[in-house]
Full PDB file with SEQRES, HELIX, SHEET, SSBOND, CRYST1, ORIGX, SCALE, CONECT and MASTER records, all heavy atoms in Angstrom:
SEQRES   1 A   41  MET ASP ASN GLU LEU LYS ASP ASP ILE PHE TYR PHE CYS          
SEQRES   2 A   41  THR LEU ILE GLU TYR ILE SER ARG LYS THR LYS ASN HIS          
SEQRES   3 A   41  ARG LYS ASP VAL ILE ASN TYR PHE GLU GLU GLU TYR ILE          
SEQRES   4 A   41  LYS CYS                                                      
HELIX    1 AA1 ASN A    3  THR A   23  1                                  21    
HELIX    2 AA2 ARG A   27  TYR A   33  1                                   7    
HELIX    3 AA3 GLU A   36  ILE A   39  1                                   4    
CRYST1    1.000    1.000    1.000  90.00  90.00  90.00 P 1           1          
ORIGX1      1.000000  0.000000  0.000000        0.00000                         
ORIGX2      0.000000  1.000000  0.000000        0.00000                         
ORIGX3      0.000000  0.000000  1.000000        0.00000                         
SCALE1      1.000000  0.000000  0.000000        0.00000                         
SCALE2      0.000000  1.000000  0.000000        0.00000                         
SCALE3      0.000000  0.000000  1.000000        0.00000                         
ATOM      1  N   MET A   1      47.245   0.074  28.256  1.00  0.00           N  
ATOM      2  CA  MET A   1      47.301   1.533  28.296  1.00  0.00           C  
ATOM      3  C   MET A   1      48.696   1.908  28.673  1.00  0.00           C  
ATOM      4  O   MET A   1      49.112   1.401  29.757  1.00  0.00           O  
ATOM      5  CB  MET A   1      46.177   1.999  29.250  1.00  0.00           C  
ATOM      6  CG  MET A   1      45.835   3.443  29.072  1.00  0.00           C  
ATOM      7  SD  MET A   1      44.740   4.156  30.302  1.00  0.00           S  
ATOM      8  CE  MET A   1      43.273   3.131  30.297  1.00  0.00           C  
ATOM      9  N   ASP A   2      49.261   2.831  28.017  1.00  0.00           N  
ATOM     10  CA  ASP A   2      50.644   3.254  28.325  1.00  0.00           C  
ATOM     11  C   ASP A   2      50.570   4.396  29.305  1.00  0.00           C  
ATOM     12  O   ASP A   2      49.540   5.012  29.586  1.00  0.00           O  
ATOM     13  CB  ASP A   2      51.414   3.565  27.168  1.00  0.00           C  
ATOM     14  CG  ASP A   2      50.850   4.697  26.293  1.00  0.00           C  
ATOM     15  OD1 ASP A   2      49.736   5.067  26.518  1.00  0.00           O  
ATOM     16  OD2 ASP A   2      51.629   5.360  25.554  1.00  0.00           O  
ATOM     17  N   ASN A   3      51.680   4.815  29.858  1.00  0.00           N  
ATOM     18  CA  ASN A   3      51.840   5.910  30.845  1.00  0.00           C  
ATOM     19  C   ASN A   3      51.397   7.197  30.271  1.00  0.00           C  
ATOM     20  O   ASN A   3      50.805   8.066  31.024  1.00  0.00           O  
ATOM     21  CB  ASN A   3      53.188   5.858  31.417  1.00  0.00           C  
ATOM     22  CG  ASN A   3      53.370   4.802  32.400  1.00  0.00           C  
ATOM     23  OD1 ASN A   3      52.459   4.251  33.041  1.00  0.00           O  
ATOM     24  ND2 ASN A   3      54.633   4.378  32.660  1.00  0.00           N  
ATOM     25  N   GLU A   4      51.630   7.458  29.110  1.00  0.00           N  
ATOM     26  CA  GLU A   4      51.360   8.747  28.450  1.00  0.00           C  
ATOM     27  C   GLU A   4      49.869   8.966  28.376  1.00  0.00           C  
ATOM     28  O   GLU A   4      49.349  10.074  28.651  1.00  0.00           O  
ATOM     29  CB  GLU A   4      51.990   8.877  27.071  1.00  0.00           C  
ATOM     30  CG  GLU A   4      51.832  10.271  26.535  1.00  0.00           C  
ATOM     31  CD  GLU A   4      52.591  10.417  25.235  1.00  0.00           C  
ATOM     32  OE1 GLU A   4      53.618   9.844  25.112  1.00  0.00           O  
ATOM     33  OE2 GLU A   4      52.133  11.098  24.370  1.00  0.00           O  
ATOM     34  N   LEU A   5      49.205   7.991  27.983  1.00  0.00           N  
ATOM     35  CA  LEU A   5      47.654   7.991  27.961  1.00  0.00           C  
ATOM     36  C   LEU A   5      47.024   8.166  29.287  1.00  0.00           C  
ATOM     37  O   LEU A   5      46.180   8.956  29.503  1.00  0.00           O  
ATOM     38  CB  LEU A   5      47.096   6.707  27.263  1.00  0.00           C  
ATOM     39  CG  LEU A   5      45.550   6.749  27.059  1.00  0.00           C  
ATOM     40  CD1 LEU A   5      45.174   7.833  26.220  1.00  0.00           C  
ATOM     41  CD2 LEU A   5      45.141   5.353  26.490  1.00  0.00           C  
ATOM     42  N   LYS A   6      47.612   7.462  30.247  1.00  0.00           N  
ATOM     43  CA  LYS A   6      47.166   7.647  31.656  1.00  0.00           C  
ATOM     44  C   LYS A   6      47.337   9.005  32.121  1.00  0.00           C  
ATOM     45  O   LYS A   6      46.484   9.569  32.839  1.00  0.00           O  
ATOM     46  CB  LYS A   6      47.867   6.651  32.586  1.00  0.00           C  
ATOM     47  CG  LYS A   6      47.460   5.209  32.413  1.00  0.00           C  
ATOM     48  CD  LYS A   6      48.179   4.319  33.404  1.00  0.00           C  
ATOM     49  CE  LYS A   6      47.865   2.881  33.143  1.00  0.00           C  
ATOM     50  NZ  LYS A   6      48.651   1.997  34.036  1.00  0.00           N  
ATOM     51  N   ASP A   7      48.478   9.637  31.796  1.00  0.00           N  
ATOM     52  CA  ASP A   7      48.763  10.986  32.208  1.00  0.00           C  
ATOM     53  C   ASP A   7      47.774  11.907  31.537  1.00  0.00           C  
ATOM     54  O   ASP A   7      47.269  12.876  32.247  1.00  0.00           O  
ATOM     55  CB  ASP A   7      50.258  11.374  31.774  1.00  0.00           C  
ATOM     56  CG  ASP A   7      51.239  10.711  32.679  1.00  0.00           C  
ATOM     57  OD1 ASP A   7      50.856  10.207  33.794  1.00  0.00           O  
ATOM     58  OD2 ASP A   7      52.428  10.734  32.255  1.00  0.00           O  
ATOM     59  N   ASP A   8      47.502  11.725  30.299  1.00  0.00           N  
ATOM     60  CA  ASP A   8      46.585  12.539  29.596  1.00  0.00           C  
ATOM     61  C   ASP A   8      45.137  12.477  30.194  1.00  0.00           C  
ATOM     62  O   ASP A   8      44.428  13.583  30.456  1.00  0.00           O  
ATOM     63  CB  ASP A   8      46.444  12.149  28.114  1.00  0.00           C  
ATOM     64  CG  ASP A   8      47.695  12.541  27.412  1.00  0.00           C  
ATOM     65  OD1 ASP A   8      48.556  13.396  27.849  1.00  0.00           O  
ATOM     66  OD2 ASP A   8      47.914  11.944  26.206  1.00  0.00           O  
ATOM     67  N   ILE A   9      44.658  11.324  30.542  1.00  0.00           N  
ATOM     68  CA  ILE A   9      43.441  11.147  31.181  1.00  0.00           C  
ATOM     69  C   ILE A   9      43.376  11.767  32.510  1.00  0.00           C  
ATOM     70  O   ILE A   9      42.387  12.468  32.888  1.00  0.00           O  
ATOM     71  CB  ILE A   9      43.065   9.668  31.246  1.00  0.00           C  
ATOM     72  CG1 ILE A   9      42.846   9.071  29.819  1.00  0.00           C  
ATOM     73  CG2 ILE A   9      41.816   9.396  32.113  1.00  0.00           C  
ATOM     74  CD1 ILE A   9      42.682   7.555  29.771  1.00  0.00           C  
ATOM     75  N   PHE A  10      44.424  11.607  33.291  1.00  0.00           N  
ATOM     76  CA  PHE A  10      44.568  12.188  34.620  1.00  0.00           C  
ATOM     77  C   PHE A  10      44.458  13.687  34.527  1.00  0.00           C  
ATOM     78  O   PHE A  10      43.798  14.439  35.245  1.00  0.00           O  
ATOM     79  CB  PHE A  10      45.777  11.766  35.381  1.00  0.00           C  
ATOM     80  CG  PHE A  10      45.926  12.372  36.684  1.00  0.00           C  
ATOM     81  CD1 PHE A  10      45.132  11.952  37.757  1.00  0.00           C  
ATOM     82  CD2 PHE A  10      46.868  13.418  36.912  1.00  0.00           C  
ATOM     83  CE1 PHE A  10      45.288  12.592  38.990  1.00  0.00           C  
ATOM     84  CE2 PHE A  10      46.972  14.036  38.049  1.00  0.00           C  
ATOM     85  CZ  PHE A  10      46.224  13.585  39.229  1.00  0.00           C  
ATOM     86  N   TYR A  11      45.156  14.298  33.534  1.00  0.00           N  
ATOM     87  CA  TYR A  11      45.172  15.738  33.316  1.00  0.00           C  
ATOM     88  C   TYR A  11      43.833  16.254  32.977  1.00  0.00           C  
ATOM     89  O   TYR A  11      43.287  17.203  33.516  1.00  0.00           O  
ATOM     90  CB  TYR A  11      46.227  16.139  32.224  1.00  0.00           C  
ATOM     91  CG  TYR A  11      46.133  17.586  31.905  1.00  0.00           C  
ATOM     92  CD1 TYR A  11      46.734  18.558  32.623  1.00  0.00           C  
ATOM     93  CD2 TYR A  11      45.502  18.002  30.773  1.00  0.00           C  
ATOM     94  CE1 TYR A  11      46.650  19.768  32.416  1.00  0.00           C  
ATOM     95  CE2 TYR A  11      45.515  19.337  30.430  1.00  0.00           C  
ATOM     96  CZ  TYR A  11      46.047  20.337  31.306  1.00  0.00           C  
ATOM     97  OH  TYR A  11      46.011  21.627  31.006  1.00  0.00           O  
ATOM     98  N   PHE A  12      43.106  15.598  32.126  1.00  0.00           N  
ATOM     99  CA  PHE A  12      41.846  16.011  31.636  1.00  0.00           C  
ATOM    100  C   PHE A  12      40.803  15.863  32.819  1.00  0.00           C  
ATOM    101  O   PHE A  12      40.059  16.861  33.077  1.00  0.00           O  
ATOM    102  CB  PHE A  12      41.331  15.047  30.480  1.00  0.00           C  
ATOM    103  CG  PHE A  12      40.015  15.501  29.976  1.00  0.00           C  
ATOM    104  CD1 PHE A  12      39.938  16.621  29.168  1.00  0.00           C  
ATOM    105  CD2 PHE A  12      38.849  14.671  30.173  1.00  0.00           C  
ATOM    106  CE1 PHE A  12      38.664  17.014  28.669  1.00  0.00           C  
ATOM    107  CE2 PHE A  12      37.640  15.054  29.612  1.00  0.00           C  
ATOM    108  CZ  PHE A  12      37.603  16.196  28.912  1.00  0.00           C  
ATOM    109  N   CYS A  13      40.853  14.903  33.698  1.00  0.00           N  
ATOM    110  CA  CYS A  13      39.960  14.782  34.748  1.00  0.00           C  
ATOM    111  C   CYS A  13      40.295  15.845  35.868  1.00  0.00           C  
ATOM    112  O   CYS A  13      39.292  16.414  36.437  1.00  0.00           O  
ATOM    113  CB  CYS A  13      40.126  13.421  35.404  1.00  0.00           C  
ATOM    114  SG  CYS A  13      39.548  12.040  34.426  1.00  0.00           S  
ATOM    115  N   THR A  14      41.514  16.115  36.011  1.00  0.00           N  
ATOM    116  CA  THR A  14      41.928  17.180  37.008  1.00  0.00           C  
ATOM    117  C   THR A  14      41.470  18.496  36.471  1.00  0.00           C  
ATOM    118  O   THR A  14      40.976  19.329  37.246  1.00  0.00           O  
ATOM    119  CB  THR A  14      43.450  17.137  37.178  1.00  0.00           C  
ATOM    120  OG1 THR A  14      43.854  15.872  37.540  1.00  0.00           O  
ATOM    121  CG2 THR A  14      43.856  18.138  38.223  1.00  0.00           C  
ATOM    122  N   LEU A  15      41.588  18.762  35.248  1.00  0.00           N  
ATOM    123  CA  LEU A  15      41.111  20.018  34.607  1.00  0.00           C  
ATOM    124  C   LEU A  15      39.614  20.152  34.731  1.00  0.00           C  
ATOM    125  O   LEU A  15      39.127  21.239  35.128  1.00  0.00           O  
ATOM    126  CB  LEU A  15      41.438  20.033  33.144  1.00  0.00           C  
ATOM    127  CG  LEU A  15      41.212  21.401  32.411  1.00  0.00           C  
ATOM    128  CD1 LEU A  15      42.010  22.489  33.009  1.00  0.00           C  
ATOM    129  CD2 LEU A  15      41.559  21.131  30.957  1.00  0.00           C  
ATOM    130  N   ILE A  16      38.834  19.143  34.613  1.00  0.00           N  
ATOM    131  CA  ILE A  16      37.395  19.198  34.766  1.00  0.00           C  
ATOM    132  C   ILE A  16      37.080  19.486  36.228  1.00  0.00           C  
ATOM    133  O   ILE A  16      36.197  20.299  36.534  1.00  0.00           O  
ATOM    134  CB  ILE A  16      36.711  17.985  34.402  1.00  0.00           C  
ATOM    135  CG1 ILE A  16      36.847  17.789  32.809  1.00  0.00           C  
ATOM    136  CG2 ILE A  16      35.283  17.786  34.740  1.00  0.00           C  
ATOM    137  CD1 ILE A  16      36.473  16.418  32.242  1.00  0.00           C  
ATOM    138  N   GLU A  17      37.762  18.830  37.122  1.00  0.00           N  
ATOM    139  CA  GLU A  17      37.515  19.114  38.576  1.00  0.00           C  
ATOM    140  C   GLU A  17      37.790  20.553  38.887  1.00  0.00           C  
ATOM    141  O   GLU A  17      37.032  21.186  39.607  1.00  0.00           O  
ATOM    142  CB  GLU A  17      38.477  18.130  39.380  1.00  0.00           C  
ATOM    143  CG  GLU A  17      38.196  18.262  40.840  1.00  0.00           C  
ATOM    144  CD  GLU A  17      36.894  17.753  41.248  1.00  0.00           C  
ATOM    145  OE1 GLU A  17      36.397  16.808  40.702  1.00  0.00           O  
ATOM    146  OE2 GLU A  17      36.412  18.216  42.281  1.00  0.00           O  
ATOM    147  N   TYR A  18      38.922  21.084  38.360  1.00  0.00           N  
ATOM    148  CA  TYR A  18      39.324  22.445  38.716  1.00  0.00           C  
ATOM    149  C   TYR A  18      38.273  23.444  38.181  1.00  0.00           C  
ATOM    150  O   TYR A  18      37.807  24.348  38.859  1.00  0.00           O  
ATOM    151  CB  TYR A  18      40.688  22.677  38.090  1.00  0.00           C  
ATOM    152  CG  TYR A  18      41.146  24.111  38.203  1.00  0.00           C  
ATOM    153  CD1 TYR A  18      41.644  24.636  39.420  1.00  0.00           C  
ATOM    154  CD2 TYR A  18      41.071  24.959  37.144  1.00  0.00           C  
ATOM    155  CE1 TYR A  18      42.030  25.910  39.549  1.00  0.00           C  
ATOM    156  CE2 TYR A  18      41.414  26.313  37.197  1.00  0.00           C  
ATOM    157  CZ  TYR A  18      41.926  26.787  38.402  1.00  0.00           C  
ATOM    158  OH  TYR A  18      42.351  28.135  38.544  1.00  0.00           O  
ATOM    159  N   ILE A  19      37.853  23.231  36.929  1.00  0.00           N  
ATOM    160  CA  ILE A  19      36.826  24.215  36.302  1.00  0.00           C  
ATOM    161  C   ILE A  19      35.574  24.060  37.076  1.00  0.00           C  
ATOM    162  O   ILE A  19      34.918  25.131  37.333  1.00  0.00           O  
ATOM    163  CB  ILE A  19      36.636  23.839  34.853  1.00  0.00           C  
ATOM    164  CG1 ILE A  19      37.878  24.099  34.042  1.00  0.00           C  
ATOM    165  CG2 ILE A  19      35.468  24.578  34.266  1.00  0.00           C  
ATOM    166  CD1 ILE A  19      37.858  23.578  32.601  1.00  0.00           C  
ATOM    167  N   SER A  20      35.124  22.882  37.504  1.00  0.00           N  
ATOM    168  CA  SER A  20      33.884  22.771  38.163  1.00  0.00           C  
ATOM    169  C   SER A  20      33.926  23.475  39.526  1.00  0.00           C  
ATOM    170  O   SER A  20      33.023  24.088  39.937  1.00  0.00           O  
ATOM    171  CB  SER A  20      33.511  21.320  38.373  1.00  0.00           C  
ATOM    172  OG  SER A  20      34.341  20.611  39.131  1.00  0.00           O  
ATOM    173  N   ARG A  21      35.003  23.387  40.259  1.00  0.00           N  
ATOM    174  CA  ARG A  21      35.141  24.046  41.511  1.00  0.00           C  
ATOM    175  C   ARG A  21      35.228  25.533  41.327  1.00  0.00           C  
ATOM    176  O   ARG A  21      34.604  26.268  42.146  1.00  0.00           O  
ATOM    177  CB  ARG A  21      36.456  23.588  42.191  1.00  0.00           C  
ATOM    178  CG  ARG A  21      36.322  22.146  42.737  1.00  0.00           C  
ATOM    179  CD  ARG A  21      37.570  21.664  43.400  1.00  0.00           C  
ATOM    180  NE  ARG A  21      37.413  20.308  43.770  1.00  0.00           N  
ATOM    181  CZ  ARG A  21      37.685  19.869  44.985  1.00  0.00           C  
ATOM    182  NH1 ARG A  21      38.013  20.616  45.970  1.00  0.00           N  
ATOM    183  NH2 ARG A  21      37.563  18.604  45.261  1.00  0.00           N  
ATOM    184  N   LYS A  22      35.973  26.036  40.273  1.00  0.00           N  
ATOM    185  CA  LYS A  22      36.024  27.556  40.069  1.00  0.00           C  
ATOM    186  C   LYS A  22      34.664  28.170  39.723  1.00  0.00           C  
ATOM    187  O   LYS A  22      34.431  29.213  40.113  1.00  0.00           O  
ATOM    188  CB  LYS A  22      37.082  27.867  39.035  1.00  0.00           C  
ATOM    189  CG  LYS A  22      38.497  27.696  39.593  1.00  0.00           C  
ATOM    190  CD  LYS A  22      38.680  28.785  40.610  1.00  0.00           C  
ATOM    191  CE  LYS A  22      40.164  29.074  40.788  1.00  0.00           C  
ATOM    192  NZ  LYS A  22      40.417  30.068  41.795  1.00  0.00           N  
ATOM    193  N   THR A  23      33.946  27.428  38.855  1.00  0.00           N  
ATOM    194  CA  THR A  23      32.693  27.969  38.425  1.00  0.00           C  
ATOM    195  C   THR A  23      31.503  27.555  39.360  1.00  0.00           C  
ATOM    196  O   THR A  23      30.427  27.893  39.037  1.00  0.00           O  
ATOM    197  CB  THR A  23      32.411  27.435  36.963  1.00  0.00           C  
ATOM    198  OG1 THR A  23      32.323  26.084  37.013  1.00  0.00           O  
ATOM    199  CG2 THR A  23      33.456  27.985  36.090  1.00  0.00           C  
ATOM    200  N   LYS A  24      31.826  26.745  40.271  1.00  0.00           N  
ATOM    201  CA  LYS A  24      30.785  26.219  41.276  1.00  0.00           C  
ATOM    202  C   LYS A  24      29.605  25.499  40.546  1.00  0.00           C  
ATOM    203  O   LYS A  24      28.466  25.717  40.743  1.00  0.00           O  
ATOM    204  CB  LYS A  24      30.200  27.434  42.126  1.00  0.00           C  
ATOM    205  CG  LYS A  24      31.292  28.047  43.006  1.00  0.00           C  
ATOM    206  CD  LYS A  24      30.760  29.135  43.768  1.00  0.00           C  
ATOM    207  CE  LYS A  24      32.026  29.609  44.580  1.00  0.00           C  
ATOM    208  NZ  LYS A  24      31.761  30.984  45.161  1.00  0.00           N  
ATOM    209  N   ASN A  25      30.024  24.678  39.645  1.00  0.00           N  
ATOM    210  CA  ASN A  25      29.160  23.809  38.895  1.00  0.00           C  
ATOM    211  C   ASN A  25      29.457  22.266  39.213  1.00  0.00           C  
ATOM    212  O   ASN A  25      30.524  22.003  39.804  1.00  0.00           O  
ATOM    213  CB  ASN A  25      29.316  24.010  37.354  1.00  0.00           C  
ATOM    214  CG  ASN A  25      28.683  25.334  36.954  1.00  0.00           C  
ATOM    215  OD1 ASN A  25      27.618  25.672  37.361  1.00  0.00           O  
ATOM    216  ND2 ASN A  25      29.456  26.027  36.167  1.00  0.00           N  
ATOM    217  N   HIS A  26      28.542  21.457  38.826  1.00  0.00           N  
ATOM    218  CA  HIS A  26      28.802  20.016  38.899  1.00  0.00           C  
ATOM    219  C   HIS A  26      29.744  19.661  37.796  1.00  0.00           C  
ATOM    220  O   HIS A  26      29.769  20.254  36.717  1.00  0.00           O  
ATOM    221  CB  HIS A  26      27.502  19.237  38.919  1.00  0.00           C  
ATOM    222  CG  HIS A  26      26.678  19.430  39.975  1.00  0.00           C  
ATOM    223  ND1 HIS A  26      26.875  18.899  41.290  1.00  0.00           N  
ATOM    224  CD2 HIS A  26      25.557  20.284  40.260  1.00  0.00           C  
ATOM    225  CE1 HIS A  26      26.007  19.267  42.175  1.00  0.00           C  
ATOM    226  NE2 HIS A  26      25.200  20.173  41.541  1.00  0.00           N  
ATOM    227  N   ARG A  27      30.504  18.537  37.959  1.00  0.00           N  
ATOM    228  CA  ARG A  27      31.408  17.994  36.956  1.00  0.00           C  
ATOM    229  C   ARG A  27      30.566  17.669  35.702  1.00  0.00           C  
ATOM    230  O   ARG A  27      31.033  17.953  34.616  1.00  0.00           O  
ATOM    231  CB  ARG A  27      32.182  16.818  37.423  1.00  0.00           C  
ATOM    232  CG  ARG A  27      33.205  17.259  38.481  1.00  0.00           C  
ATOM    233  CD  ARG A  27      34.023  16.075  38.882  1.00  0.00           C  
ATOM    234  NE  ARG A  27      33.324  14.994  39.589  1.00  0.00           N  
ATOM    235  CZ  ARG A  27      33.016  15.002  40.840  1.00  0.00           C  
ATOM    236  NH1 ARG A  27      33.339  15.925  41.626  1.00  0.00           N  
ATOM    237  NH2 ARG A  27      32.304  13.998  41.363  1.00  0.00           N  
ATOM    238  N   LYS A  28      29.405  17.101  35.887  1.00  0.00           N  
ATOM    239  CA  LYS A  28      28.615  16.733  34.630  1.00  0.00           C  
ATOM    240  C   LYS A  28      28.206  17.897  33.877  1.00  0.00           C  
ATOM    241  O   LYS A  28      28.176  17.872  32.590  1.00  0.00           O  
ATOM    242  CB  LYS A  28      27.438  15.915  34.991  1.00  0.00           C  
ATOM    243  CG  LYS A  28      26.413  16.667  35.844  1.00  0.00           C  
ATOM    244  CD  LYS A  28      25.134  15.719  36.035  1.00  0.00           C  
ATOM    245  CE  LYS A  28      24.176  16.519  36.814  1.00  0.00           C  
ATOM    246  NZ  LYS A  28      22.873  15.978  36.967  1.00  0.00           N  
ATOM    247  N   ASP A  29      28.010  19.054  34.439  1.00  0.00           N  
ATOM    248  CA  ASP A  29      27.689  20.292  33.792  1.00  0.00           C  
ATOM    249  C   ASP A  29      28.801  20.823  33.000  1.00  0.00           C  
ATOM    250  O   ASP A  29      28.594  21.335  31.803  1.00  0.00           O  
ATOM    251  CB  ASP A  29      27.162  21.387  34.736  1.00  0.00           C  
ATOM    252  CG  ASP A  29      25.846  21.039  35.450  1.00  0.00           C  
ATOM    253  OD1 ASP A  29      25.103  20.222  34.843  1.00  0.00           O  
ATOM    254  OD2 ASP A  29      25.672  21.395  36.584  1.00  0.00           O  
ATOM    255  N   VAL A  30      30.027  20.689  33.509  1.00  0.00           N  
ATOM    256  CA  VAL A  30      31.181  21.072  32.791  1.00  0.00           C  
ATOM    257  C   VAL A  30      31.372  20.239  31.536  1.00  0.00           C  
ATOM    258  O   VAL A  30      31.636  20.720  30.436  1.00  0.00           O  
ATOM    259  CB  VAL A  30      32.425  21.032  33.729  1.00  0.00           C  
ATOM    260  CG1 VAL A  30      33.663  21.408  32.950  1.00  0.00           C  
ATOM    261  CG2 VAL A  30      32.285  21.989  34.835  1.00  0.00           C  
ATOM    262  N   ILE A  31      31.231  18.882  31.724  1.00  0.00           N  
ATOM    263  CA  ILE A  31      31.445  18.003  30.638  1.00  0.00           C  
ATOM    264  C   ILE A  31      30.336  18.235  29.544  1.00  0.00           C  
ATOM    265  O   ILE A  31      30.627  18.240  28.379  1.00  0.00           O  
ATOM    266  CB  ILE A  31      31.176  16.518  31.143  1.00  0.00           C  
ATOM    267  CG1 ILE A  31      32.416  16.147  32.018  1.00  0.00           C  
ATOM    268  CG2 ILE A  31      31.115  15.585  29.955  1.00  0.00           C  
ATOM    269  CD1 ILE A  31      33.654  15.975  31.289  1.00  0.00           C  
ATOM    270  N   ASN A  32      29.117  18.513  29.999  1.00  0.00           N  
ATOM    271  CA  ASN A  32      28.065  18.734  28.965  1.00  0.00           C  
ATOM    272  C   ASN A  32      28.284  20.078  28.195  1.00  0.00           C  
ATOM    273  O   ASN A  32      27.670  20.133  27.071  1.00  0.00           O  
ATOM    274  CB  ASN A  32      26.702  18.725  29.623  1.00  0.00           C  
ATOM    275  CG  ASN A  32      26.299  17.393  30.042  1.00  0.00           C  
ATOM    276  OD1 ASN A  32      26.691  16.381  29.565  1.00  0.00           O  
ATOM    277  ND2 ASN A  32      25.394  17.384  31.151  1.00  0.00           N  
ATOM    278  N   TYR A  33      29.060  20.957  28.725  1.00  0.00           N  
ATOM    279  CA  TYR A  33      29.269  22.199  28.045  1.00  0.00           C  
ATOM    280  C   TYR A  33      30.167  21.950  26.808  1.00  0.00           C  
ATOM    281  O   TYR A  33      29.900  22.574  25.766  1.00  0.00           O  
ATOM    282  CB  TYR A  33      30.019  23.203  28.963  1.00  0.00           C  
ATOM    283  CG  TYR A  33      30.399  24.443  28.349  1.00  0.00           C  
ATOM    284  CD1 TYR A  33      29.496  25.420  28.088  1.00  0.00           C  
ATOM    285  CD2 TYR A  33      31.683  24.711  27.899  1.00  0.00           C  
ATOM    286  CE1 TYR A  33      29.742  26.629  27.544  1.00  0.00           C  
ATOM    287  CE2 TYR A  33      32.007  25.901  27.239  1.00  0.00           C  
ATOM    288  CZ  TYR A  33      31.121  26.833  27.032  1.00  0.00           C  
ATOM    289  OH  TYR A  33      31.351  28.018  26.450  1.00  0.00           O  
ATOM    290  N   PHE A  34      31.099  21.010  26.836  1.00  0.00           N  
ATOM    291  CA  PHE A  34      31.984  20.796  25.708  1.00  0.00           C  
ATOM    292  C   PHE A  34      31.265  19.746  24.710  1.00  0.00           C  
ATOM    293  O   PHE A  34      30.499  18.906  25.171  1.00  0.00           O  
ATOM    294  CB  PHE A  34      33.290  20.132  26.184  1.00  0.00           C  
ATOM    295  CG  PHE A  34      34.109  20.999  26.957  1.00  0.00           C  
ATOM    296  CD1 PHE A  34      34.207  20.819  28.373  1.00  0.00           C  
ATOM    297  CD2 PHE A  34      34.791  22.049  26.411  1.00  0.00           C  
ATOM    298  CE1 PHE A  34      34.969  21.724  29.124  1.00  0.00           C  
ATOM    299  CE2 PHE A  34      35.606  22.862  27.207  1.00  0.00           C  
ATOM    300  CZ  PHE A  34      35.614  22.729  28.606  1.00  0.00           C  
ATOM    301  N   GLU A  35      31.515  20.054  23.501  1.00  0.00           N  
ATOM    302  CA  GLU A  35      31.007  19.116  22.463  1.00  0.00           C  
ATOM    303  C   GLU A  35      31.829  17.884  22.410  1.00  0.00           C  
ATOM    304  O   GLU A  35      33.091  17.950  22.711  1.00  0.00           O  
ATOM    305  CB  GLU A  35      30.945  19.780  21.104  1.00  0.00           C  
ATOM    306  CG  GLU A  35      30.050  20.919  21.035  1.00  0.00           C  
ATOM    307  CD  GLU A  35      29.954  21.632  19.735  1.00  0.00           C  
ATOM    308  OE1 GLU A  35      30.537  21.046  18.760  1.00  0.00           O  
ATOM    309  OE2 GLU A  35      29.447  22.702  19.571  1.00  0.00           O  
ATOM    310  N   GLU A  36      31.351  16.802  21.991  1.00  0.00           N  
ATOM    311  CA  GLU A  36      32.109  15.469  21.944  1.00  0.00           C  
ATOM    312  C   GLU A  36      33.271  15.518  21.026  1.00  0.00           C  
ATOM    313  O   GLU A  36      34.272  14.977  21.385  1.00  0.00           O  
ATOM    314  CB  GLU A  36      31.090  14.347  21.552  1.00  0.00           C  
ATOM    315  CG  GLU A  36      31.733  13.049  21.663  1.00  0.00           C  
ATOM    316  CD  GLU A  36      30.693  11.898  21.333  1.00  0.00           C  
ATOM    317  OE1 GLU A  36      29.544  12.142  21.402  1.00  0.00           O  
ATOM    318  OE2 GLU A  36      31.224  10.824  21.070  1.00  0.00           O  
ATOM    319  N   GLU A  37      33.194  16.247  19.970  1.00  0.00           N  
ATOM    320  CA  GLU A  37      34.261  16.272  19.011  1.00  0.00           C  
ATOM    321  C   GLU A  37      35.550  17.015  19.591  1.00  0.00           C  
ATOM    322  O   GLU A  37      36.639  16.732  19.185  1.00  0.00           O  
ATOM    323  CB  GLU A  37      33.894  16.958  17.715  1.00  0.00           C  
ATOM    324  CG  GLU A  37      33.508  18.383  17.825  1.00  0.00           C  
ATOM    325  CD  GLU A  37      32.904  18.905  16.541  1.00  0.00           C  
ATOM    326  OE1 GLU A  37      32.004  18.224  15.964  1.00  0.00           O  
ATOM    327  OE2 GLU A  37      33.355  20.029  16.143  1.00  0.00           O  
ATOM    328  N   TYR A  38      35.306  17.883  20.540  1.00  0.00           N  
ATOM    329  CA  TYR A  38      36.476  18.640  21.184  1.00  0.00           C  
ATOM    330  C   TYR A  38      37.123  17.756  22.223  1.00  0.00           C  
ATOM    331  O   TYR A  38      38.278  17.940  22.444  1.00  0.00           O  
ATOM    332  CB  TYR A  38      35.999  20.009  21.800  1.00  0.00           C  
ATOM    333  CG  TYR A  38      35.551  20.953  20.792  1.00  0.00           C  
ATOM    334  CD1 TYR A  38      34.316  21.519  20.848  1.00  0.00           C  
ATOM    335  CD2 TYR A  38      36.391  21.353  19.734  1.00  0.00           C  
ATOM    336  CE1 TYR A  38      33.941  22.441  19.840  1.00  0.00           C  
ATOM    337  CE2 TYR A  38      35.982  22.365  18.829  1.00  0.00           C  
ATOM    338  CZ  TYR A  38      34.847  22.840  18.915  1.00  0.00           C  
ATOM    339  OH  TYR A  38      34.402  23.829  17.990  1.00  0.00           O  
ATOM    340  N   ILE A  39      36.369  16.891  22.817  1.00  0.00           N  
ATOM    341  CA  ILE A  39      36.951  16.022  23.878  1.00  0.00           C  
ATOM    342  C   ILE A  39      37.787  14.948  23.257  1.00  0.00           C  
ATOM    343  O   ILE A  39      38.822  14.545  23.718  1.00  0.00           O  
ATOM    344  CB  ILE A  39      35.799  15.428  24.806  1.00  0.00           C  
ATOM    345  CG1 ILE A  39      35.102  16.548  25.536  1.00  0.00           C  
ATOM    346  CG2 ILE A  39      36.364  14.377  25.660  1.00  0.00           C  
ATOM    347  CD1 ILE A  39      33.904  16.156  26.377  1.00  0.00           C  
ATOM    348  N   LYS A  40      37.339  14.342  22.102  1.00  0.00           N  
ATOM    349  CA  LYS A  40      38.051  13.328  21.388  1.00  0.00           C  
ATOM    350  C   LYS A  40      39.346  13.901  20.751  1.00  0.00           C  
ATOM    351  O   LYS A  40      39.258  14.949  20.246  1.00  0.00           O  
ATOM    352  CB  LYS A  40      37.214  12.626  20.395  1.00  0.00           C  
ATOM    353  CG  LYS A  40      36.086  11.786  20.973  1.00  0.00           C  
ATOM    354  CD  LYS A  40      35.355  11.077  19.936  1.00  0.00           C  
ATOM    355  CE  LYS A  40      34.221  10.223  20.529  1.00  0.00           C  
ATOM    356  NZ  LYS A  40      33.486   9.557  19.457  1.00  0.00           N  
ATOM    357  N   CYS A  41      40.373  13.179  20.868  1.00  0.00           N  
ATOM    358  CA  CYS A  41      41.647  13.614  20.191  1.00  0.00           C  
ATOM    359  C   CYS A  41      41.807  12.972  18.877  1.00  0.00           C  
ATOM    360  O   CYS A  41      41.461  12.008  18.534  1.00  0.00           O  
ATOM    361  CB  CYS A  41      42.762  13.208  21.166  1.00  0.00           C  
ATOM    362  SG  CYS A  41      42.779  14.141  22.676  1.00  0.00           S  
TER     363      CYS A  41                                                      
MASTER        0    0    0    3    0    0    0    6  362    1    0    4          
END                                                                             
């Protein structure tokens, strides 16, 4: 795994954490909101 991919994964996880805190939801609820095709690049 190269550094760019690690950065992308870290950004995505941080974004999920931020959204879950702002909306006062669990992380799994935020993940379930998105469709799988939008998460995959």
